[in-house]
Residue, then its C-alpha position, 0 to 999 in steps of 0.5 A: m651235368v645231369d647224366l642223360s646217357q640212358s635218354v639218348p634216342g636210338p637209331l630208329f628214333e633218329a631216323i624219325l627225327l630226320c623227317v622232322r624239320q624242327a631241331v630237337i635238343l635234349s638237355g638236363l634241367d640245368g640246360r646242359i645239352s646231351f643230345a642234338g637231333p639230325s635237323v640241328p645243322a639246317v636250323l642252327g648251323f651246329e653239327p649235333d656232336e658240337l652241341v653235346g656238352l654245351d649249354l642251351s645258353v649258346l642259342f640265346t641272345p645276350e640280352d635273353l640270358v639275363h631273364l628269359l633262359p633262367n625263366l624257361l629253365k625254372m618253368a621246366a623244373r616245375g613241369r610247365e611247358f612253353s611255346g612261343e616266338v623268340m629270337l635265337v642265335r645260329k653258330d655263325g652269330t646270326r640272329f633269326f626268328a624261331f618258334l621255341s617249344i620246351k617241355t619236360y619228360a621223366e620216364t619214372l619218378e626215379t629217373p632224372p627229368v629230360l628237357i625236350t627243346g624243339i626249335r623251328d626256323i620261322d625267320r623266312r616266314k616272318r620276313m616274308e610277312q614283313s615284305f608283304r606289308d612293305v609292298g602294300y605300304e610302298d604302293l601307298v607311298k607311291v600313290a601319296n607321292g603322285i597325288a602330292h606332286e599332281l596337286r602341288n604343281p597346279m596349285v603353284g600356277i593357280a596362286g601365280y595366276v590369282n596374284k596377277l589377276y588381283k593386281s591387274c583388276r583389283s577394284d574394291d574391298e569385296h575383291d580383296g576378300y575373294y583374293r584372301n579367301i582363295l589364298d587361304d584355301l590354297k594354304r589349307i590344301e598345301e597344309l593337308i598335302r604336307k600332313v598326308d605326306f608325313f602320315i604316309r612317309m613318317p620316318k622310323p623313330q630314332h630311339v635315343a635315351e631321353d628324359l620324357g619330363r624334359v621332352i614335354k617341357e620343350a613341347v610346351e615351350r614350342c607352343r608357348r606363343e599359340i597358348s598366349e595368343c589364345g589366352a589360355q592357361l597351361e599347368s604342367e607337372t611332369a615326372e622324370c623318366v628316361l626311355h628310348v624314344d624319338r625326341e622330335q616325334v614325341i614333341r610332335v605328339v605332345s604339340i598336336l595334343i596342345d594344339n587340339a586342346l586350344e582349338a577345342m577351347g577357342e578363347g581362354g580355358s586351361i590345359r593341364i599336363r601331367s605325367s606319371v608311371e602307371d602299370g608299367a607305362y609312362v603316361i602323359s595326360v593332356h586335359d582341356t576345359g573345352p566342350g568335350i567329345s561326344r561318345e559317337n565321335l570318340a570312336h573315330l577320333f584317330k581315323p584320317f580325315f575325321s574331324t569335328k572342326s569346321g575346315g579341319s583336315g582330321f590328320d593330326l590325331a591320326v599322325a599322333k596315333r601312328i607315332m605312338e604305335a611306332h614307339g610300341g605305345a598307345i594313345e587314348a581319349e575320354s571325355p568325362p561329362g562336363d569336364g572337357a577332354v583328356f588324351r593320354l599317351k602311354f609309353p611302355l617302360e619295357k616293350r618285351r614280354a614279361i618272361r624276358t624282363g624279370p624273374i617269374d613268380d615263385 
């Protein structure tokens, strides 16, 4: 343990620290704590004397002991500062969001450097921000539920009355056409309500370790009938990669892209699905031989109610975007001139910051 007895602040500095809401901790570059300020109990639950002699590791989550803390100590040894939001642990084991700042100080070249750690509790603020977002989201859910309820009830009645009228006064083929058109439009409205309902109320992903190569194959199999009916050809080459994802939601995204490609191509055409690991992400690409997408439309593809198809609801790609964002990933589209359209799904191999996922460069 580095001897920092000469660096422990005196009574005046302790009085100053009482006015600071941050928990201030001094340690050596090895992380061994030599002083804890008077705000430590309010932030961390420890009494100052309890921390003296312990290691900074008692404040970090087990998963961050592998890379984050060693990287922070390595940065400090090089004189590099750090500040950012992290998850820390209180004395009672509860986790909380904290703003962490770390810097080194050496009075002279001969004296050992001191690691100054400041910890500000931002847990309440972060949770309030989430609460405000949830309030707006809940209001949106209530509106969507109300609209869906108000639409579904009259639709059932309309369908019943139309059916009775059709049976009581059917006269010719023209009336048969009217009847089918009404039912088709009612089905379209019902389908739109279902998509809006899923978009608004999409369940949180249930992350389970899955081989995404297998998940893609299952999505293709579920679309096999539609592919055959459209007379399209599908080629698929997928790489194995195990990530924590919601299997059904990923299948839904891939199925949406396949359906989108089939609608764009009409009869015939071909779809190529590829997957690979690129730049820290597992990338799934779906390439069709359809007419492509104009530059103007590319910017609006993932917005609800935007559609380039006649009678399209414009919700499928918006749903795909929500699912990818819920997985910490992204969806992109491009349309090379004369070469159809390409959609890419990017699943991050590691969602945490680089400083938490591996040793920093020497």
